[in-house]
C-alpha positions as CSV (number, residue, x, y, z in Angstrom):
1,M,-61.7,162.7,-124.7
2,A,-63.8,161.7,-121.7
3,E,-65.0,158.1,-121.7
4,K,-68.5,157.7,-122.8
5,P,-70.8,156.9,-119.8
6,K,-71.9,153.3,-119.6
7,K,-75.6,152.5,-120.1
8,Y,-75.6,149.4,-117.9
9,D,-74.1,148.3,-114.6
10,L,-74.2,144.7,-115.7
11,L,-74.7,143.0,-119.0
12,I,-75.4,139.3,-119.2
13,K,-74.7,138.2,-122.7
14,N,-75.3,135.0,-124.7
15,V,-78.2,133.5,-122.7
16,R,-81.4,131.7,-123.6
17,V,-84.1,133.7,-121.7
18,V,-86.9,131.6,-120.1
19,R,-90.0,133.7,-119.5
20,P,-93.2,132.7,-117.9
21,R,-96.4,132.9,-120.0
22,K,-94.3,132.5,-123.2
23,T,-94.1,129.5,-125.5
24,S,-90.5,129.5,-126.4
25,V,-87.0,130.3,-125.2
26,E,-85.1,133.0,-127.0
27,K,-81.4,134.0,-127.1
28,F,-81.0,137.5,-125.7
29,D,-78.7,139.8,-123.7
30,I,-79.9,141.3,-120.4
31,G,-78.9,144.8,-119.4
32,V,-79.2,145.8,-115.7
33,V,-79.2,149.3,-114.1
34,D,-79.5,149.9,-110.4
35,G,-80.5,146.3,-109.7
36,K,-83.4,146.4,-112.2
37,I,-83.6,144.9,-115.7
38,K,-83.3,147.7,-118.1
39,K,-83.3,145.9,-121.5
40,V,-83.7,142.4,-122.9
41,A,-82.6,142.3,-126.5
42,K,-80.2,140.8,-129.0
43,G,-76.8,142.1,-129.6
44,I,-76.4,144.7,-126.8
45,P,-72.8,145.9,-127.2
46,A,-70.5,144.8,-124.4
47,A,-68.9,148.3,-124.5
48,E,-72.1,149.7,-123.1
49,A,-71.7,147.9,-119.7
50,K,-69.4,148.4,-116.7
51,E,-69.5,144.6,-116.1
52,V,-70.0,141.9,-118.7
53,V,-70.9,138.3,-117.9
54,D,-70.7,135.6,-120.6
55,G,-73.8,133.4,-120.1
56,K,-72.2,130.6,-122.3
57,N,-75.5,129.8,-124.0
58,R,-77.1,128.8,-120.7
59,L,-80.7,129.1,-119.8
60,A,-81.6,132.3,-117.9
61,F,-84.5,131.7,-115.5
62,P,-86.1,134.4,-113.4
63,G,-85.0,134.1,-109.8
64,L,-87.1,131.5,-108.1
65,V,-89.7,132.7,-105.6
66,D,-89.9,129.9,-103.0
67,P,-93.2,130.7,-101.3
68,H,-93.1,128.1,-98.6
69,M,-90.1,127.8,-96.3
70,H,-89.7,127.4,-92.6
71,T,-86.6,129.3,-91.6
72,G,-85.9,129.1,-87.9
73,I,-88.3,126.3,-87.0
74,Y,-85.8,123.9,-85.4
75,G,-82.8,126.2,-84.8
76,P,-82.1,129.8,-84.0
77,L,-83.6,132.1,-86.7
78,S,-80.4,134.1,-87.2
79,Q,-78.3,130.9,-87.7
80,D,-80.9,129.2,-89.9
81,A,-81.3,132.3,-92.0
82,R,-77.6,132.2,-92.9
83,S,-77.3,128.6,-93.8
84,E,-80.7,127.9,-95.3
85,S,-80.9,131.1,-97.4
86,L,-77.5,130.2,-98.8
87,A,-78.9,126.8,-99.8
88,A,-81.8,128.8,-101.4
89,A,-79.3,130.9,-103.4
90,Q,-77.5,127.8,-104.4
91,G,-80.7,126.5,-106.0
92,G,-81.6,129.7,-107.8
93,V,-84.1,131.0,-105.2
94,T,-83.9,134.8,-104.9
95,S,-87.0,135.4,-102.8
96,S,-87.7,133.3,-99.7
97,L,-91.2,133.5,-98.1
98,N,-91.2,131.9,-94.7
99,Y,-94.1,130.7,-92.5
100,M,-93.7,132.0,-89.0
101,R,-95.8,131.9,-85.8
102,T,-95.5,132.4,-82.1
103,G,-95.6,129.3,-79.8
104,G,-93.4,126.2,-79.6
105,Y,-90.6,125.9,-82.0
106,Y,-90.0,129.0,-84.1
107,M,-89.7,131.9,-81.6
108,E,-90.5,129.8,-78.5
109,R,-92.7,132.5,-77.0
110,G,-96.3,133.8,-77.2
111,G,-97.6,137.3,-77.2
112,P,-98.8,139.8,-79.7
113,Y,-97.0,140.2,-83.1
114,A,-96.4,143.9,-82.2
115,E,-93.8,142.6,-79.8
116,V,-92.7,139.4,-81.4
117,Y,-92.4,140.4,-85.1
118,P,-89.7,143.1,-84.5
119,E,-87.6,140.3,-82.9
120,V,-88.1,138.2,-86.0
121,L,-87.0,141.0,-88.3
122,A,-84.0,141.8,-86.0
123,A,-82.8,138.1,-86.1
124,S,-83.3,138.1,-89.9
125,K,-81.4,141.3,-90.7
126,D,-78.1,140.9,-92.5
127,N,-78.4,137.1,-92.3
128,F,-80.3,136.3,-95.5
129,W,-78.5,135.7,-98.7
130,V,-81.7,136.2,-100.7
131,D,-84.6,138.6,-100.4
132,Y,-87.1,137.5,-97.8
133,A,-90.6,137.9,-96.3
134,Y,-92.8,136.2,-93.8
135,H,-96.4,134.8,-93.7
136,L,-97.8,135.0,-90.2
137,A,-100.3,132.7,-88.4
138,P,-103.0,134.4,-86.2
139,L,-103.2,131.9,-83.3
140,D,-105.5,133.9,-81.0
141,R,-107.9,136.8,-81.0
142,T,-105.1,139.4,-80.4
143,H,-103.4,138.2,-83.5
144,I,-106.6,138.6,-85.6
145,G,-106.9,142.1,-84.3
146,E,-103.3,142.8,-85.5
147,I,-103.9,141.9,-89.1
148,D,-104.4,145.6,-90.2
149,M,-101.3,146.6,-88.2
150,L,-99.2,143.9,-89.8
151,I,-100.2,145.0,-93.3
152,N,-99.7,148.7,-92.6
153,K,-96.6,148.7,-90.6
154,F,-94.7,145.7,-91.7
155,G,-96.0,144.9,-95.2
156,V,-97.2,141.4,-94.2
157,T,-100.0,140.6,-96.6
158,S,-100.2,136.8,-96.3
159,F,-101.5,134.8,-93.3
160,K,-101.8,131.1,-92.4
161,I,-104.0,128.6,-90.6
162,F,-102.5,125.2,-89.5
163,M,-105.8,123.3,-89.4
164,F,-104.4,120.2,-87.7
165,Y,-103.2,122.2,-84.7
166,G,-106.9,122.2,-83.6
167,G,-106.3,119.1,-81.6
168,Y,-102.9,118.0,-82.6
169,G,-99.3,119.0,-82.1
170,L,-96.6,119.5,-84.7
171,H,-95.6,115.8,-84.5
172,G,-98.3,114.0,-82.7
173,A,-101.4,114.1,-80.6
174,S,-101.3,116.6,-77.8
175,N,-103.3,117.3,-74.7
176,S,-101.5,120.6,-74.1
177,Q,-102.4,122.8,-77.0
178,H,-102.3,125.9,-74.9
179,K,-98.7,125.1,-73.9
180,F,-97.7,124.1,-77.5
181,L,-99.2,127.2,-79.1
182,M,-98.6,129.5,-76.1
183,I,-102.1,131.0,-76.1
184,G,-104.3,131.9,-73.2
185,E,-106.4,129.3,-71.4
186,N,-109.6,131.1,-72.7
187,E,-108.5,130.7,-76.3
188,K,-109.4,127.9,-78.7
189,Y,-107.5,127.1,-81.9
190,D,-110.4,125.4,-83.6
191,I,-112.7,125.7,-86.6
192,A,-114.5,128.7,-85.1
193,H,-111.2,130.4,-84.7
194,F,-110.4,129.6,-88.4
195,E,-113.6,131.3,-89.4
196,F,-112.7,134.5,-87.6
197,V,-109.2,134.5,-89.0
198,M,-110.9,134.5,-92.4
199,R,-113.2,137.3,-91.4
200,G,-110.2,139.3,-90.2
201,V,-108.4,138.8,-93.6
202,H,-111.6,139.7,-95.5
203,R,-112.0,142.9,-93.4
204,A,-108.4,143.8,-94.3
205,M,-109.2,143.3,-98.0
206,L,-112.3,145.5,-97.8
207,R,-110.3,148.3,-96.1
208,R,-107.6,148.2,-98.8
209,P,-109.3,147.7,-102.2
210,K,-106.0,148.6,-104.0
211,L,-104.2,145.8,-102.1
212,K,-107.0,143.2,-102.2
213,D,-105.2,141.0,-104.8
214,S,-102.0,140.9,-102.7
215,I,-103.8,139.9,-99.4
216,S,-104.3,136.1,-99.0
217,L,-104.8,133.3,-96.5
218,S,-103.0,130.0,-96.7
219,L,-104.1,126.8,-95.1
220,H,-102.4,123.6,-94.1
221,C,-105.3,121.3,-94.7
222,E,-105.4,118.2,-92.5
223,L,-108.2,117.5,-90.0
224,A,-107.1,117.0,-86.4
225,D,-109.9,114.6,-85.4
226,I,-109.1,112.2,-88.3
227,L,-105.4,112.3,-87.6
228,R,-105.9,111.5,-83.9
229,A,-108.1,108.5,-84.5
230,Y,-106.1,107.1,-87.3
231,T,-102.8,107.6,-85.6
232,Q,-104.0,105.7,-82.5
233,M,-105.0,102.8,-84.7
234,V,-101.9,102.7,-86.8
235,E,-99.5,103.2,-83.8
236,G,-101.3,100.2,-82.2
237,G,-100.4,98.0,-85.1
238,A,-103.5,98.1,-87.3
239,K,-102.9,97.9,-91.0
240,V,-106.5,98.3,-92.0
241,T,-108.3,101.0,-90.1
242,D,-111.8,99.6,-90.5
243,L,-114.9,99.9,-88.4
244,D,-114.2,96.8,-86.4
245,T,-110.8,98.1,-85.4
246,Y,-112.3,101.3,-84.3
247,L,-115.1,99.7,-82.3
248,T,-113.1,97.0,-80.6
249,G,-109.7,98.6,-80.3
250,E,-108.3,95.3,-81.6
251,T,-105.5,96.0,-84.0
252,T,-105.0,92.5,-85.4
253,D,-107.3,90.2,-87.2
254,P,-106.4,86.5,-86.8
255,D,-108.2,85.6,-90.0
256,C,-106.3,88.2,-92.1
257,I,-103.4,86.9,-94.0
258,D,-102.1,90.3,-95.0
259,C,-102.3,92.3,-91.8
260,A,-98.8,92.9,-90.7
261,P,-98.5,96.2,-88.9
262,L,-97.5,99.2,-91.1
263,T,-94.1,100.8,-90.5
264,G,-92.1,103.7,-91.7
265,L,-93.5,106.2,-94.1
266,R,-96.4,103.9,-95.1
267,A,-97.5,103.9,-91.5
268,Y,-97.3,107.7,-91.3
269,S,-99.3,108.1,-94.5
270,A,-102.0,105.8,-93.2
271,A,-102.0,107.7,-89.9
272,R,-102.6,111.0,-91.7
273,P,-104.8,109.7,-94.6
274,P,-105.4,111.5,-97.8
275,H,-109.1,111.9,-97.1
276,S,-108.2,114.0,-94.1
277,E,-106.7,116.5,-96.5
278,G,-109.8,116.3,-98.7
279,L,-112.2,116.9,-95.8
280,A,-110.1,119.8,-94.5
281,I,-110.1,121.4,-97.9
282,A,-113.9,121.2,-98.1
283,I,-114.3,122.7,-94.7
284,A,-111.8,125.5,-95.4
285,S,-113.4,126.2,-98.7
286,Y,-116.9,126.4,-97.3
287,L,-115.7,128.8,-94.6
288,A,-114.0,130.9,-97.2
289,N,-117.3,131.2,-99.0
290,E,-119.2,131.9,-95.8
291,T,-116.8,134.7,-94.8
292,N,-116.1,136.1,-98.3
293,C,-112.4,135.5,-97.8
294,A,-111.6,135.5,-101.5
295,N,-107.9,134.7,-101.8
296,I,-107.3,131.2,-100.5
297,N,-104.0,129.2,-100.9
298,L,-104.3,125.4,-100.4
299,L,-100.8,124.4,-99.3
300,H,-98.8,121.3,-100.2
301,L,-101.4,119.0,-101.7
302,T,-100.1,115.5,-101.6
303,S,-102.7,113.1,-103.1
304,R,-105.4,112.5,-105.7
305,K,-108.0,112.9,-103.0
306,A,-106.6,116.3,-102.0
307,V,-106.4,117.7,-105.5
308,E,-109.8,116.3,-106.5
309,S,-111.4,117.9,-103.4
310,A,-109.7,121.2,-104.2
311,M,-111.0,121.1,-107.8
312,R,-114.5,120.4,-106.6
313,M,-114.4,123.3,-104.2
314,A,-113.2,125.6,-107.0
315,K,-116.2,124.6,-109.0
316,A,-118.6,124.9,-106.1
317,F,-117.3,128.4,-105.1
318,P,-116.1,130.0,-108.3
319,H,-116.0,133.5,-106.7
320,V,-113.2,132.2,-104.3
321,N,-109.8,132.8,-105.9
322,F,-108.1,129.5,-105.0
323,R,-104.4,128.7,-105.5
324,R,-103.1,125.2,-105.2
325,E,-99.6,124.3,-104.2
326,V,-97.4,121.2,-104.5
327,T,-93.9,120.6,-103.1
328,I,-91.0,119.3,-105.0
329,A,-90.6,116.4,-102.5
330,H,-94.2,115.2,-103.1
331,L,-93.4,115.2,-106.8
332,C,-90.3,113.2,-106.4
333,L,-90.6,110.8,-103.4
334,D,-93.1,108.1,-102.5
335,Y,-93.5,106.3,-99.2
336,D,-91.4,103.3,-100.3
337,T,-88.2,105.4,-100.5
338,K,-85.4,103.9,-98.5
339,L,-85.0,107.3,-96.6
340,G,-87.5,106.3,-94.0
341,S,-88.0,108.8,-91.2
342,L,-85.6,111.3,-92.9
343,A,-88.5,111.9,-95.4
344,K,-91.2,112.4,-92.7
345,V,-93.1,115.5,-93.4
346,N,-96.6,117.0,-92.8
347,P,-98.7,116.1,-94.8
348,P,-96.9,112.8,-95.5
349,I,-95.2,111.4,-98.5
350,R,-97.7,109.3,-100.4
351,S,-97.9,106.4,-102.8
352,R,-96.3,106.3,-106.2
353,E,-99.8,106.4,-107.7
354,D,-100.4,109.8,-105.9
355,V,-97.0,111.1,-107.1
356,E,-97.9,110.3,-110.7
357,F,-101.4,111.9,-110.2
358,L,-99.7,115.1,-108.9
359,W,-97.6,115.2,-112.1
360,E,-100.8,114.9,-114.2
361,A,-102.3,117.8,-112.2
362,V,-99.2,119.9,-112.8
363,L,-99.3,119.3,-116.5
364,D,-103.1,119.9,-116.6
365,G,-102.6,123.3,-114.9
366,K,-104.5,122.3,-111.8
367,L,-101.6,123.2,-109.5
368,D,-100.3,126.8,-109.5
369,W,-96.8,126.7,-108.1
370,V,-94.1,124.4,-106.8
371,C,-92.4,125.1,-103.5
372,S,-89.8,123.4,-101.3
373,D,-91.5,123.5,-97.9
374,H,-87.9,123.8,-96.7
375,A,-87.5,123.2,-93.0
376,C,-83.9,122.4,-91.8
377,C,-84.6,119.4,-89.5
378,R,-81.1,118.2,-88.5
379,M,-80.1,114.6,-88.4
380,E,-80.2,114.3,-84.6
381,D,-83.9,115.4,-84.7
382,K,-84.7,112.6,-87.3
383,L,-82.8,109.8,-85.7
384,G,-84.2,110.1,-82.2
385,D,-87.1,108.0,-83.5
386,R,-86.7,105.0,-81.2
387,K,-89.1,103.5,-78.6
388,G,-88.0,100.4,-76.8
389,G,-85.0,100.2,-79.0
390,K,-87.0,100.0,-82.2
391,K,-87.4,102.6,-84.9
392,N,-90.6,104.5,-84.6
393,I,-91.7,106.9,-87.3
394,F,-94.0,108.8,-85.0
395,L,-91.1,110.0,-82.8
396,A,-89.0,111.6,-85.6
397,K,-89.5,115.3,-86.2
398,S,-91.3,116.4,-89.3
399,G,-89.9,118.3,-92.3
400,F,-86.7,118.5,-94.2
401,G,-84.9,120.9,-96.6
402,G,-84.6,120.8,-100.3
403,T,-84.9,124.4,-101.7
404,E,-81.4,124.0,-103.2
405,F,-82.5,121.1,-105.4
406,M,-86.0,122.4,-106.4
407,L,-85.2,123.7,-109.8
408,P,-82.8,120.9,-110.9
409,A,-85.3,118.3,-109.7
410,L,-88.3,120.0,-111.5
411,I,-86.3,120.1,-114.7
412,T,-85.1,116.5,-114.3
413,E,-88.6,115.0,-113.5
414,G,-90.7,117.5,-115.5
415,K,-89.0,117.7,-118.9
416,P,-89.4,114.0,-119.8
417,R,-93.1,114.4,-118.9
418,G,-93.5,117.3,-121.3
419,L,-93.1,120.3,-118.9
420,S,-91.7,123.2,-120.8
421,Y,-89.0,125.6,-119.4
422,N,-91.5,128.4,-119.7
423,K,-94.1,126.5,-117.6
424,I,-91.3,125.8,-115.0
425,A,-90.6,129.5,-114.8
426,E,-94.3,130.1,-114.2
427,L,-94.5,127.4,-111.5
428,T,-91.3,128.5,-109.7
429,S,-91.4,132.3,-110.1
430,W,-94.4,134.1,-111.7
431,T,-97.5,132.7,-110.1
432,A,-96.3,132.9,-106.5
433,A,-94.8,136.4,-107.0
434,R,-98.2,137.6,-108.2
435,R,-100.1,136.0,-105.4
436,F,-97.9,137.3,-102.6
437,G,-97.6,140.9,-103.7
438,L,-94.1,140.7,-105.2
439,H,-94.9,142.6,-108.3
440,G,-91.3,143.4,-109.0
441,K,-90.3,139.7,-109.0
442,G,-90.9,136.7,-111.2
443,D,-90.0,137.6,-114.8
444,I,-87.0,138.7,-116.9
445,A,-88.4,141.9,-118.4
446,P,-87.7,145.6,-118.1
447,G,-88.7,147.0,-114.7
448,F,-88.3,143.8,-112.8
449,D,-85.6,143.1,-110.3
450,A,-82.6,141.6,-111.9
451,D,-83.0,138.3,-110.1
452,I,-81.6,135.9,-112.7
453,V,-80.6,132.3,-112.5
454,L,-78.2,130.7,-115.1
455,V,-78.8,127.0,-115.6
456,D,-76.7,124.5,-117.6
457,P,-79.3,122.0,-118.9
458,N,-76.5,119.6,-119.9
459,K,-74.6,119.5,-116.7
460,S,-75.7,116.6,-114.6
461,F,-74.8,115.9,-111.0
462,V,-75.9,113.5,-108.2
463,A,-77.7,115.3,-105.4
464,G,-76.8,114.7,-101.8
465,N,-75.7,116.3,-98.5
466,K,-72.2,116.9,-99.8
467,E,-73.7,119.0,-102.7
468,S,-75.8,121.2,-100.3
469,E,-75.1,124.4,-98.4
470,S,-77.8,123.5,-95.9
471,D,-76.8,122.7,-92.3
472,Q,-79.2,119.8,-92.3
473,G,-76.7,117.0,-92.6
474,Y,-78.6,114.9,-95.1
475,S,-80.8,115.3,-98.1
476,V,-84.0,113.5,-99.1
477,F,-82.7,113.8,-102.7
478,E,-79.6,111.8,-101.9
479,G,-78.5,109.8,-104.9
480,M,-80.9,111.4,-107.3
481,E,-79.3,112.2,-110.6
482,M,-80.1,115.8,-111.6
483,K,-80.1,116.5,-115.3
484,A,-79.5,120.2,-115.0
485,S,-77.3,122.4,-112.7
486,V,-77.8,126.0,-111.4
487,T,-74.4,127.6,-112.1
488,S,-75.0,131.3,-111.2
489,T,-77.5,133.2,-109.1
490,F,-77.9,137.0,-109.4
491,L,-79.9,138.9,-106.8
492,R,-80.9,142.4,-108.0
493,G,-78.0,142.3,-110.4
494,R,-75.4,141.2,-107.8
495,L,-73.8,137.8,-108.2
496,V,-74.4,135.9,-104.9
497,Y,-73.7,132.3,-105.8
498,D,-71.4,131.1,-108.6
499,E,-70.1,127.7,-109.7
500,G,-70.6,126.1,-106.3
501,K,-69.5,128.9,-104.1
502,P,-71.1,131.9,-102.4
503,V,-70.0,135.3,-103.5
504,G,-69.6,138.2,-101.0
505,K,-71.7,138.5,-97.9
506,P,-75.5,138.0,-97.2
507,G,-77.3,141.0,-98.8
508,G,-80.9,139.9,-98.9
509,Q,-83.5,142.6,-98.2
510,Y,-86.8,142.4,-96.3
511,L,-89.7,142.5,-98.8
512,H,-92.3,145.0,-97.4
513,R,-95.3,144.0,-99.5
514,P,-96.7,144.9,-101.9
515,Y,-93.3,145.1,-103.4
516,G,-92.4,146.6,-106.8
């Protein structure tokens, strides 16, 4: 008698399924066919599957959608893709969305995306361990004119504005913006340009009513003029950047008993103050209203002032569909961490008071997703921060990795504060997938990609560089005790990372959006 055909390619049994938008975690089996979830139910017979995995009563989260990564910013894209996407898989990330632009760092060239983006895709192919996509930044008028082409030909449905580039480089003030951004001498990357980027995105939405919910614009909200003035004062030794300091240029007050110059991350936070975020958010929101650019993502909010500004703008412009983002680092670190320049990032790490406010905002539903803002900035780029033999925070490069620790850290810090597993799944998978056109990602339900992460909530470990697949050489989470461990990551039903080791070869696919 011929053997009865198997119903499932893969059956994951004995797991507690964590679904977004639910209020409980239930014990189910998960049946997978052709990389898609076919059935989620109790008691699916093992005999019906070609391959059976015992989940050992672990939590099964939907694969994480990390909507904010910077693969290839400080190193060759093909190299970065291999190491940093492996770190993503290690942490349960199955979809990596990366911010990319022309200009300095990244591809180190200017020109139209019609020429540059195929090079990005070629360098990415066969190097990602997880599925991947890109957000693109229109830096000049040619790029704005390419928005329709990028959507139609490449499935790029999300775009970005770096507001502080208007008069500021990636790491400090710059008088050579054209050289840094590699745009023409007749081009200006300023607020007027931001307005017309919004008009370009709005036009694309009007031309594609069926896709309008998948097309969005993200903004890094810091105002260049504020950063320039405050950086000058803080670098000069001022602790209190008051009117007299600005008027006189004097950075010390002989009558002040508490005016020692700021150093380290406190100095960097003061040089890029929270109100710069708040003001940039207000400007961006007003422009979104003016241009009818309806889908706006406010990236990596770091402070009370930033969140409160964002909430005011949502109330002022209810027809603008805002999303508000926070990074796992800004939820875990404050500017008194001993990491110093290793934890330098834009916008900066803030005070402990701001950290706790961000948690309140997460619990109140004011922040829509948690990301890593992962940027592999290697040790040599962080330690070259000396001037005259002394450490100088302003000379260290910005950014760091962390996608591999995002889910464990969120569970570790969030659960004691009352954050449910279901809400964590929403913050790490569902909301970002919906926003960025990944309709087949973000849930454990029939029809969705079988992107599944098994988590042992009782297996603690101490985070650090030795526990990371990243090539960075250090971790900003060094020494942090994580109360939960990612044990297995499945990408479209294929095991890619298991018990601390990669499985097979990189098999991530480019996500032409809308996807699924």
